[in-house]
ZADO-1210 file (C-alpha; in nm, 4 decimals, padded with zeros to 6 digits):
<atoms>
<atom x="00.0000" y="00.0000" z="00.0000" code="MET" pos="1"/>
<atom x="00.1315" y="00.3454" z="-00.0921" code="ASN" pos="2"/>
<atom x="00.1391" y="00.6118" z="00.1748" code="LYS" pos="3"/>
<atom x="-00.1163" y="00.8908" z="00.1782" code="ALA" pos="4"/>
<atom x="-00.0155" y="01.2017" z="-00.0107" code="ILE" pos="5"/>
<atom x="-00.3308" y="01.3960" z="00.0842" code="LEU" pos="6"/>
<atom x="-00.5499" y="01.3669" z="00.3925" code="GLU" pos="7"/>
<atom x="-00.8584" y="01.5830" z="00.4383" code="VAL" pos="8"/>
<atom x="-01.0151" y="01.5678" z="00.7836" code="SER" pos="9"/>
<atom x="-01.3597" y="01.7116" z="00.8655" code="ASN" pos="10"/>
<atom x="-01.3141" y="02.0135" z="00.6401" code="VAL" pos="11"/>
<atom x="-01.5896" y="02.2753" z="00.6396" code="THR" pos="12"/>
<atom x="-01.5898" y="02.6093" z="00.4586" code="LYS" pos="13"/>
<atom x="-01.8423" y="02.8795" z="00.5459" code="LYS" pos="14"/>
<atom x="-01.8762" y="03.2251" z="00.3920" code="VAL" pos="15"/>
<atom x="-02.0901" y="03.5270" z="00.4729" code="THR" pos="16"/>
<atom x="-02.3320" y="03.6460" z="00.2066" code="SER" pos="17"/>
<atom x="-02.6146" y="03.9032" z="00.1933" code="PRO" pos="18"/>
<atom x="-02.8511" y="03.6122" z="00.2602" code="GLU" pos="19"/>
<atom x="-02.6534" y="03.5095" z="00.5692" code="GLY" pos="20"/>
<atom x="-02.3930" y="03.2425" z="00.6338" code="GLU" pos="21"/>
<atom x="-02.3477" y="02.9835" z="00.3592" code="LEU" pos="22"/>
<atom x="-02.1797" y="02.6466" z="00.3982" code="THR" pos="23"/>
<atom x="-01.9868" y="02.5773" z="00.0770" code="ILE" pos="24"/>
<atom x="-01.8082" y="02.2603" z="00.1916" code="VAL" pos="25"/>
<atom x="-01.9602" y="02.0573" z="00.4735" code="ASN" pos="26"/>
<atom x="-01.7549" y="01.8211" z="00.6953" code="ASP" pos="27"/>
<atom x="-01.5593" y="01.6421" z="00.4237" code="ILE" pos="28"/>
<atom x="-01.2992" y="01.3755" z="00.4968" code="SER" pos="29"/>
<atom x="-01.1025" y="01.1794" z="00.2383" code="LEU" pos="30"/>
<atom x="-00.7579" y="01.0330" z="00.1812" code="SER" pos="31"/>
<atom x="-00.5548" y="00.9796" z="-00.1358" code="LEU" pos="32"/>
<atom x="-00.2553" y="00.7536" z="-00.1783" code="GLU" pos="33"/>
<atom x="00.0460" y="00.8462" z="-00.3877" code="GLU" pos="34"/>
<atom x="00.0017" y="00.7880" z="-00.7597" code="GLY" pos="35"/>
<atom x="-00.3784" y="00.7687" z="-00.7770" code="VAL" pos="36"/>
<atom x="-00.6018" y="00.9457" z="-01.0260" code="PHE" pos="37"/>
<atom x="-00.8990" y="01.0929" z="-00.8387" code="ALA" pos="38"/>
<atom x="-01.1963" y="01.2797" z="-00.9851" code="SER" pos="39"/>
<atom x="-01.4293" y="01.5142" z="-00.7991" code="ILE" pos="40"/>
<atom x="-01.7753" y="01.5269" z="-00.9560" code="LEU" pos="41"/>
<atom x="-02.0805" y="01.7341" z="-00.8833" code="GLY" pos="42"/>
<atom x="-02.3156" y="01.9964" z="-01.0281" code="PRO" pos="43"/>
<atom x="-02.2294" y="02.3648" z="-01.0396" code="SER" pos="44"/>
<atom x="-02.2395" y="02.5127" z="-00.6910" code="GLY" pos="45"/>
<atom x="-02.1705" y="02.1822" z="-00.5178" code="SER" pos="46"/>
<atom x="-01.8406" y="02.3013" z="-00.3698" code="GLY" pos="47"/>
<atom x="-01.5976" y="02.1160" z="-00.5994" code="LYS" pos="48"/>
<atom x="-01.3668" y="02.4059" z="-00.6808" code="THR" pos="49"/>
<atom x="-01.3677" y="02.5300" z="-00.3212" code="THR" pos="50"/>
<atom x="-01.2698" y="02.1849" z="-00.1988" code="LEU" pos="51"/>
<atom x="-00.9913" y="02.1662" z="-00.4578" code="LEU" pos="52"/>
<atom x="-00.8570" y="02.5045" z="-00.3502" code="ALA" pos="53"/>
<atom x="-00.8538" y="02.3966" z="00.0144" code="ILE" pos="54"/>
<atom x="-00.6812" y="02.0677" z="-00.0662" code="MET" pos="55"/>
<atom x="-00.4138" y="02.2539" z="-00.2634" code="ALA" pos="56"/>
<atom x="-00.3552" y="02.5171" z="00.0020" code="GLY" pos="57"/>
<atom x="-00.4940" y="02.8001" z="-00.2104" code="LEU" pos="58"/>
<atom x="-00.7704" y="02.8578" z="00.0452" code="ASP" pos="59"/>
<atom x="-00.8209" y="02.7758" z="00.4112" code="LEU" pos="60"/>
<atom x="-01.1199" y="02.5935" z="00.5614" code="PRO" pos="61"/>
<atom x="-01.3336" y="02.7400" z="00.8371" code="SER" pos="62"/>
<atom x="-01.2672" y="02.4215" z="01.0332" code="SER" pos="63"/>
<atom x="-01.0942" y="02.0899" z="00.9840" code="GLY" pos="64"/>
<atom x="-00.7449" y="02.0163" z="00.8548" code="SER" pos="65"/>
<atom x="-00.5563" y="01.9193" z="00.5403" code="VAL" pos="66"/>
<atom x="-00.2310" y="01.7245" z="00.5376" code="LYS" pos="67"/>
<atom x="-00.0517" y="01.7531" z="00.2037" code="LEU" pos="68"/>
<atom x="00.2853" y="01.5881" z="00.1398" code="LEU" pos="69"/>
<atom x="00.3252" y="01.5105" z="00.5105" code="ASP" pos="70"/>
<atom x="00.2658" y="01.8736" z="00.6062" code="LYS" pos="71"/>
<atom x="-00.0407" y="02.0007" z="00.7888" code="GLU" pos="72"/>
<atom x="-00.0943" y="02.2964" z="00.5565" code="ILE" pos="73"/>
<atom x="-00.4003" y="02.4448" z="00.7259" code="THR" pos="74"/>
<atom x="-00.1803" y="02.5588" z="01.0160" code="SER" pos="75"/>
<atom x="00.0730" y="02.7307" z="00.7869" code="LEU" pos="76"/>
<atom x="00.0691" y="03.0927" z="00.6719" code="ASN" pos="77"/>
<atom x="00.0347" y="03.1817" z="00.3032" code="GLU" pos="78"/>
<atom x="00.4102" y="03.2200" z="00.2474" code="ASP" pos="79"/>
<atom x="00.4829" y="02.8707" z="00.3754" code="LYS" pos="80"/>
<atom x="00.1933" y="02.7204" z="00.1803" code="ARG" pos="81"/>
<atom x="00.3229" y="02.8966" z="-00.1305" code="ALA" pos="82"/>
<atom x="00.6668" y="02.7422" z="-00.0789" code="GLN" pos="83"/>
<atom x="00.5128" y="02.3947" z="-00.0809" code="ILE" pos="84"/>
<atom x="00.3075" y="02.4731" z="-00.3909" code="ARG" pos="85"/>
<atom x="00.6032" y="02.6179" z="-00.5808" code="SER" pos="86"/>
<atom x="00.8116" y="02.3033" z="-00.5431" code="LYS" pos="87"/>
<atom x="00.5821" y="02.0034" z="-00.5227" code="ASP" pos="88"/>
<atom x="00.2361" y="02.0985" z="-00.6526" code="VAL" pos="89"/>
<atom x="00.1134" y="02.1568" z="-01.0085" code="GLY" pos="90"/>
<atom x="-00.2036" y="02.3340" z="-01.1221" code="PHE" pos="91"/>
<atom x="-00.4105" y="02.3267" z="-01.4408" code="VAL" pos="92"/>
<atom x="-00.7138" y="02.5527" z="-01.4784" code="PHE" pos="93"/>
<atom x="-01.0115" y="02.5630" z="-01.7134" code="GLN" pos="94"/>
<atom x="-00.9105" y="02.9062" z="-01.8468" code="SER" pos="95"/>
<atom x="-00.5440" y="02.8068" z="-01.8940" code="PHE" pos="96"/>
<atom x="-00.3945" y="03.1102" z="-01.7069" code="HIS" pos="97"/>
<atom x="-00.1154" y="03.1549" z="-01.9604" code="LEU" pos="98"/>
<atom x="00.0604" y="03.4917" z="-01.9771" code="LEU" pos="99"/>
<atom x="-00.0610" y="03.6360" z="-02.3089" code="PRO" pos="100"/>
<atom x="00.2591" y="03.8122" z="-02.4178" code="ARG" pos="101"/>
<atom x="00.4900" y="03.5203" z="-02.3438" code="LEU" pos="102"/>
<atom x="00.5639" y="03.2357" z="-02.5840" code="SER" pos="103"/>
<atom x="00.4701" y="02.8796" z="-02.5003" code="ALA" pos="104"/>
<atom x="00.8331" y="02.8172" z="-02.4086" code="LEU" pos="105"/>
<atom x="00.8531" y="03.1184" z="-02.1792" code="ASP" pos="106"/>
<atom x="00.5243" y="03.0259" z="-02.0100" code="ASN" pos="107"/>
<atom x="00.6564" y="02.6773" z="-01.9340" code="VAL" pos="108"/>
<atom x="00.9975" y="02.8074" z="-01.8230" code="MET" pos="109"/>
<atom x="00.8486" y="03.0502" z="-01.5713" code="MET" pos="110"/>
<atom x="00.8010" y="02.8181" z="-01.2687" code="PRO" pos="111"/>
<atom x="01.1556" y="02.6868" z="-01.3127" code="LEU" pos="112"/>
<atom x="01.2979" y="03.0369" z="-01.3372" code="GLU" pos="113"/>
<atom x="01.1166" y="03.1313" z="-01.0160" code="ILE" pos="114"/>
<atom x="01.2876" y="02.8335" z="-00.8508" code="LEU" pos="115"/>
<atom x="01.6231" y="02.9430" z="-00.9938" code="GLY" pos="116"/>
<atom x="01.6750" y="02.6362" z="-01.2144" code="ALA" pos="117"/>
<atom x="01.9754" y="02.6828" z="-01.4433" code="LYS" pos="118"/>
<atom x="01.8463" y="02.4301" z="-01.6967" code="ASP" pos="119"/>
<atom x="01.5008" y="02.5897" z="-01.7261" code="ALA" pos="120"/>
<atom x="01.5035" y="02.6175" z="-02.1058" code="LYS" pos="121"/>
<atom x="01.6109" y="02.2574" z="-02.1661" code="GLN" pos="122"/>
<atom x="01.3520" y="02.1217" z="-01.9248" code="ARG" pos="123"/>
<atom x="01.0774" y="02.3410" z="-02.0711" code="ALA" pos="124"/>
<atom x="01.1603" y="02.2277" z="-02.4252" code="LEU" pos="125"/>
<atom x="01.1417" y="01.8661" z="-02.3116" code="LYS" pos="126"/>
<atom x="00.8068" y="01.9256" z="-02.1376" code="ALA" pos="127"/>
<atom x="00.6597" y="02.0844" z="-02.4500" code="LEU" pos="128"/>
<atom x="00.7866" y="01.7951" z="-02.6606" code="ASP" pos="129"/>
<atom x="00.6219" y="01.5490" z="-02.4227" code="GLU" pos="130"/>
<atom x="00.2834" y="01.7170" z="-02.4735" code="VAL" pos="131"/>
<atom x="00.3305" y="01.7242" z="-02.8512" code="GLY" pos="132"/>
<atom x="00.4113" y="02.0934" z="-02.8934" code="LEU" pos="133"/>
<atom x="00.7774" y="02.0932" z="-02.9942" code="SER" pos="134"/>
<atom x="00.6845" y="02.2915" z="-03.3072" code="LYS" pos="135"/>
<atom x="00.4845" y="02.5532" z="-03.1147" code="ARG" pos="136"/>
<atom x="00.7485" y="02.6733" z="-02.8670" code="THR" pos="137"/>
<atom x="00.7653" y="03.0272" z="-03.0094" code="GLY" pos="138"/>
<atom x="00.3894" y="03.0779" z="-03.0399" code="HIS" pos="139"/>
<atom x="00.2097" y="03.3107" z="-02.7995" code="VAL" pos="140"/>
<atom x="-00.1271" y="03.2017" z="-02.6580" code="PRO" pos="141"/>
<atom x="-00.3489" y="03.3796" z="-02.9141" code="HIS" pos="142"/>
<atom x="-00.1744" y="03.1795" z="-03.1870" code="GLN" pos="143"/>
<atom x="-00.2696" y="02.8493" z="-03.0236" code="LEU" pos="144"/>
<atom x="-00.5955" y="02.6521" z="-03.0227" code="SER" pos="145"/>
<atom x="-00.7774" y="02.5830" z="-02.6970" code="GLY" pos="146"/>
<atom x="-00.6392" y="02.2317" z="-02.6819" code="GLY" pos="147"/>
<atom x="-00.2871" y="02.3570" z="-02.7475" code="GLU" pos="148"/>
<atom x="-00.3192" y="02.6188" z="-02.4742" code="LYS" pos="149"/>
<atom x="-00.4245" y="02.3501" z="-02.2293" code="GLN" pos="150"/>
<atom x="-00.1294" y="02.1339" z="-02.3298" code="ARG" pos="151"/>
<atom x="00.1030" y="02.4289" z="-02.2647" code="VAL" pos="152"/>
<atom x="-00.0631" y="02.4697" z="-01.9243" code="ALA" pos="153"/>
<atom x="-00.0101" y="02.1007" z="-01.8503" code="ILE" pos="154"/>
<atom x="00.3546" y="02.1224" z="-01.9593" code="ALA" pos="155"/>
<atom x="00.3999" y="02.4220" z="-01.7291" code="ARG" pos="156"/>
<atom x="00.2423" y="02.2321" z="-01.4410" code="ALA" pos="157"/>
<atom x="00.4534" y="01.9204" z="-01.4993" code="MET" pos="158"/>
<atom x="00.7901" y="02.0791" z="-01.5827" code="VAL" pos="159"/>
<atom x="00.8989" y="02.0889" z="-01.2193" code="LYS" pos="160"/>
<atom x="00.7985" y="01.7221" z="-01.1685" code="ALA" pos="161"/>
<atom x="00.5378" y="01.7853" z="-00.8966" code="PRO" pos="162"/>
<atom x="00.4272" y="01.5111" z="-00.6623" code="SER" pos="163"/>
<atom x="00.0614" y="01.6047" z="-00.7096" code="ILE" pos="164"/>
<atom x="-00.1306" y="01.7822" z="-00.9852" code="LEU" pos="165"/>
<atom x="-00.4617" y="01.9604" z="-00.9212" code="PHE" pos="166"/>
<atom x="-00.6773" y="02.0294" z="-01.2277" code="ALA" pos="167"/>
<atom x="-00.9975" y="02.2376" z="-01.2176" code="ASP" pos="168"/>
<atom x="-01.2236" y="02.1501" z="-01.5132" code="GLU" pos="169"/>
<atom x="-00.9245" y="02.1044" z="-01.7477" code="PRO" pos="170"/>
<atom x="-01.1491" y="02.0135" z="-02.0435" code="THR" pos="171"/>
<atom x="-01.4326" y="02.2551" z="-01.9684" code="GLY" pos="172"/>
<atom x="-01.3490" y="02.5024" z="-02.2479" code="ASN" pos="173"/>
<atom x="-01.2509" y="02.2456" z="-02.5109" code="LEU" pos="174"/>
<atom x="-01.4224" y="02.0731" z="-02.8009" code="ASP" pos="175"/>
<atom x="-01.4675" y="01.6956" z="-02.7954" code="GLN" pos="176"/>
<atom x="-01.1531" y="01.6176" z="-02.9932" code="SER" pos="177"/>
<atom x="-00.9367" y="01.8356" z="-02.7684" code="SER" pos="178"/>
<atom x="-01.1105" y="01.6935" z="-02.4614" code="THR" pos="179"/>
<atom x="-01.0198" y="01.3412" z="-02.5698" code="ASP" pos="180"/>
<atom x="-00.6571" y="01.4444" z="-02.6279" code="ASN" pos="181"/>
<atom x="-00.6259" y="01.6138" z="-02.2886" code="ILE" pos="182"/>
<atom x="-00.7852" y="01.3132" z="-02.1180" code="LEU" pos="183"/>
<atom x="-00.5326" y="01.0791" z="-02.2772" code="GLU" pos="184"/>
<atom x="-00.2483" y="01.3141" z="-02.1847" code="LEU" pos="185"/>
<atom x="-00.3530" y="01.3290" z="-01.8195" code="LEU" pos="186"/>
<atom x="-00.3868" y="00.9510" z="-01.8055" code="LEU" pos="187"/>
<atom x="-00.0419" y="00.9097" z="-01.9607" code="ARG" pos="188"/>
<atom x="00.1124" y="01.1509" z="-01.7109" code="ILE" pos="189"/>
<atom x="-00.0442" y="00.9619" z="-01.4228" code="ASN" pos="190"/>
<atom x="00.0650" y="00.6221" z="-01.5503" code="GLN" pos="191"/>
<atom x="00.4156" y="00.7125" z="-01.6627" code="GLN" pos="192"/>
<atom x="00.5262" y="00.9578" z="-01.3928" code="THR" pos="193"/>
<atom x="00.3108" y="00.8265" z="-01.1049" code="LYS" pos="194"/>
<atom x="00.2090" y="01.1837" z="-01.0336" code="THR" pos="195"/>
<atom x="-00.1038" y="01.1948" z="-00.8189" code="THR" pos="196"/>
<atom x="-00.3882" y="01.3630" z="-01.0104" code="LEU" pos="197"/>
<atom x="-00.6884" y="01.5339" z="-00.8517" code="VAL" pos="198"/>
<atom x="-00.9339" y="01.6569" z="-01.1135" code="VAL" pos="199"/>
<atom x="-01.2537" y="01.8555" z="-01.0733" code="VAL" pos="200"/>
<atom x="-01.4730" y="01.7713" z="-01.3702" code="THR" pos="201"/>
<atom x="-01.8209" y="01.7353" z="-01.5151" code="HIS" pos="202"/>
<atom x="-01.6812" y="01.4838" z="-01.7637" code="ASP" pos="203"/>
<atom x="-01.8215" y="01.1392" z="-01.6901" code="GLN" pos="204"/>
<atom x="-01.5764" y="00.9880" z="-01.9402" code="GLN" pos="205"/>
<atom x="-01.2812" y="01.1197" z="-01.7440" code="LEU" pos="206"/>
<atom x="-01.4319" y="01.0165" z="-01.4119" code="ALA" pos="207"/>
<atom x="-01.4969" y="00.6663" z="-01.5416" code="ALA" pos="208"/>
<atom x="-01.1253" y="00.6199" z="-01.6022" code="ARG" pos="209"/>
<atom x="-01.0210" y="00.7487" z="-01.2598" code="SER" pos="210"/>
<atom x="-00.9039" y="00.5254" z="-00.9768" code="ASP" pos="211"/>
<atom x="-01.1314" y="00.7051" z="-00.7312" code="MET" pos="212"/>
<atom x="-01.4405" y="00.9225" z="-00.7725" code="VAL" pos="213"/>
<atom x="-01.5749" y="01.1596" z="-00.5082" code="PHE" pos="214"/>
<atom x="-01.9172" y="01.3101" z="-00.5780" code="GLU" pos="215"/>
<atom x="-02.0286" y="01.6287" z="-00.4079" code="LEU" pos="216"/>
<atom x="-02.3844" y="01.7473" z="-00.3617" code="GLN" pos="217"/>
<atom x="-02.4613" y="02.0713" z="-00.1768" code="GLU" pos="218"/>
<atom x="-02.1163" y="02.0703" z="-00.0213" code="GLY" pos="219"/>
<atom x="-02.1253" y="01.7149" z="00.1105" code="LYS" pos="220"/>
<atom x="-01.9790" y="01.3919" z="-00.0164" code="LEU" pos="221"/>
<atom x="-02.2383" y="01.1502" z="-00.1473" code="LYS" pos="222"/>
<atom x="-02.2067" y="00.8071" z="00.0088" code="CYS" pos="223"/>
</atoms>
């Protein structure tokens, strides 16, 4: 049995709204072992993205705890959580989050340059080749299709060889052909690199190929 890479214990997230206090995530506990591919399903407003943000240390719960990579991140300040994310955590978002004036190569190099890697260009070129974009390295985002932008985003997330990759609706803005390609790419990354994947999705096809599926409804895990 692999050791747990992520442990969520009794996590609740509440926010204040004009209508009063809202519970976005309600007493969720789950555990993921290293190397698994986990999907988080649920309708819009079910709390999926909020849960993902808490698991990744991008947000803090109102109560409960999260242990990520053997560190109890809910007790850390933002600077210390950011240090963990910069080294060992990758992110892929529905809207890509590429810097529009930078080439594909420069977008992928950025996290390595922040870490001070001297071989940033070589590693970024390799990452782009692995996602099938070796001929697009000099293209800026507006010159790329949606599927190509997402592959650049995946290369950027994977270039530092993270232990865990969080993806929020990675195929949500893509056509069916691009969706299929991104699905196969994520599966290949998981199988070949043993990177743990945690994916928020509406895509039943993707969820069906996951090792574990967690379904949220109104902020709670369905049993």
